N, C-alpha and C positions, 0 to 999 in steps of 0.2 A: 314836356320834358324834351331836352334838346339830346340828340344822341352824338356821341363823340364818334369821330372817324376811327375805325380800327387801323392797326398798323398797316395793313395790306392795302386798305384803301387811300392812305395818305399818298398824295402826288409828291415825288421829288422834284425839286427845282432843278430844271434844265442846266447843265453845265455850260458856262459861256466858254466859247472859244478863246483860247489864250492868244494873246497878241505876239508878235515876233519879239518884242523886247522881253517880254516876261518868259517867253521860252529860252532866251539866251542867258538870262539871269539864272534860272533853274539848272540850265546845263553847267554853268560855272560854279554852281555851289556844290554839284555832285561829287567832284573829285575832293573837294575839301571835307565833305561829309564821309566819303570813303576812307580818307586817312585819319579822320579824328579818334576812332577806337584804336588804330595803330600808334599814334601819337600818344595817347592815354597810356596804352600798355608799355610803350618804351619809357615814358617819364615814370612809370611805376617800377621798371626794372632798374632804371637809374637810381631812383631813391633807395630802393632795397639794396643795391649794391653799396651805395654810400653808408647806409645803415649797417651793413655787415663790415665795412671797413672800419668804422668807429667802434663797433662792438669788439672786434678783433684787437684793436689798439688798446681799448679798456681792459680787455682781458689780459694782455701781456703786461700792462702796468700793474695790475693786480697781483698777477704772478709773480713779477719782479718785487713787489712790495712784500708779499707773503714770504718769498724766500728770504728777503732781508731780515725780516722780523725773525724766522726760524733760526738763521745764522746767528743773529744778536742773542737770542735766548739760549742757544746751545753754547755759545761762547762766554755767557754770563755778563754780557754787556748790559743787559736790562735787569740787574739785580734790584733795581728799585721797584720794579712791578713785582718781583718774586718775594723779596725780603718782607714787606709788611704782613704777609700771610704767615710767615716763619715767626715773626715778633708776636703776631697775636696769638699763634699756639703756644709759644713760651709764656706769654702771659697767662694764659688759661691754665697751663701746666702749674705755674707758681701758685696761682689763686686755689687750684685744687689741692695742691700739697698742703698749704698753709691751713686750709680748712679741716683737712684729714688730721693734721697734726694738732690743731686746737681741740677737735673732737676726742682724739686719743687722750691728750692731756686732761680733758674734763672727766675722762673715765677713770684716770689715775695710772694709766699705762706708760712705761717709760719710752723715751724717744729712741730712735735708731742710734743717735750719738751715744745715749746712755748705755744702751745695749752693748755697743762695740767697745766702750770703755770697761764695762763690766767683764766683757770676755777677755779682754787684753789682760786685766788684772788677774782674772782666775788662771789663765795661761802663765802668767809670771809666778804666781804662788804654786803651782803645779811643778814648774820647772825648779822652783827653790826647794820644794819638798824632796824632789828626785835627787838633787845634788845633796843634801844635807840628811837625807835618810840613811840610817845604818840598818843593815839587815837585822831583824830581831833575832834574839837567840831562841832556839826551839823550846818551847815550854815543856816541861816536865809534868807529866800526869800526876797529879797528886792522888796518892792512894787515900782511899777512904777507910779510915780506922773508925770503928764504932766502939764505943765504950760500953762495958757492961753497965756502967752506972746510969747511962742515959736512957738505958732501956727500961 
């Protein structure tokens, strides 16, 4: 069995001394690497500012549109939007009234028009009676005579 070297026993390769050209390249990259996070941060802040400006503009547009709709509704300009709901309610109301009238008719009950006509007729008859009525003469009490024969 072959033994594997332990991590402590492994030898690290010796670092080669860097040449002068390599050292100058690394020093030239260092300022760029130091500025990279700052550049990224600044780019992020710029993007966020643009997004906030666009969002604020959209919010103003939406507010203006909402105000315009609210004024239109309060002024009655958009009656086309409100009217169909009223028409539907009227239609349902008429359907309900018709069905109730048919049900009452099938039960033999008079309609509201018939009852109103009857009330008008009764009040007219009452008025006619009051105008033509003469006070009746007081009735005399009939005396009760009993005959002896009927006993």
